[in-house]
N, C-alpha and C positions, 0 to 999 in steps of 0.2 A: 404448175402451181396454180392450185384453186383460190377463188375468194371466197372468204368466209363472211358473211354478214350476219352481225348480231343485233339484237335489239332488246331493249329493257323492258321487261314487262310488270307493269304497276302491280302490287300485291294489293290484293282485295282487302278491304277494311270489314272486319265483320264488327258487327251492331255491339257485342259485349267490350270488345276493346276501345271501340270509338267512345262508348258511353262512360267508361269508367274514367277515360282521359279527360271527357269534358264535363263530367258532372257540376262540378263547381264553378261553372260559367253562370253569368249574371241571368241569362235568358233560361236557365234550368230552374222548373219551379220544386217546390218542397217534396209534393209526392214522386216526382221522378227522380230526386236526388236520395229520398228513401230505398225507391225502387232499384235503382244502381248499388245501394250499399247491400243490400240483400242478395242480388245477382252476384255481385263480386265474389262472395262467400258460396256462391253454388257451384261447385265443381262439374255439377251435370248438366249445367246451364247449355244450351245448344250453340255449336260453333258454327252458328249460321246469320245470314243477315234477311232471311225470309219472315217477313212479318208475322203471316198465317202460320207457319211454322212455330215460332216462339210461341204467340198467342195460345195455340192449341197445347203446347208443354206448359205454360202458366197455369191453363183452365185445368190442364191434367193432374197438375200439384196442387191444385185448390188455393190457387191463389186469390187474395181477396180484391174487390172490387177497386180499392184505392191503387194497388200493386198493378192492376191492368190498366187503370187511368194513366198511372206514373208510366208504365212502359208503351203507352201508346202516344203520349204527350211526346216523350223521349225519343221516339222511333220518328215520328213528325220532323222534329229537328234534325235528326239522323237523314232522313231522307234529302232534306233543304241544303243540309251543308256537303253532302259528299258530291 
């Protein structure tokens, strides 16, 4: 009879899921909150946590400067909190 060793792997949190969960925290600015509201309704938003991939997506979709600023600020918080 062999021994089976199992371990739990932590599910990687994607940026979109994290941002939606934490958008209303005190440390999140208004631009980031607006960005998250828009992102939440964008079904084609990348299921990724790669900052540059998401930035490219936003730029290709014609996101305004305030949306880009909101994303960058929210992503900075995401990187520091995970």
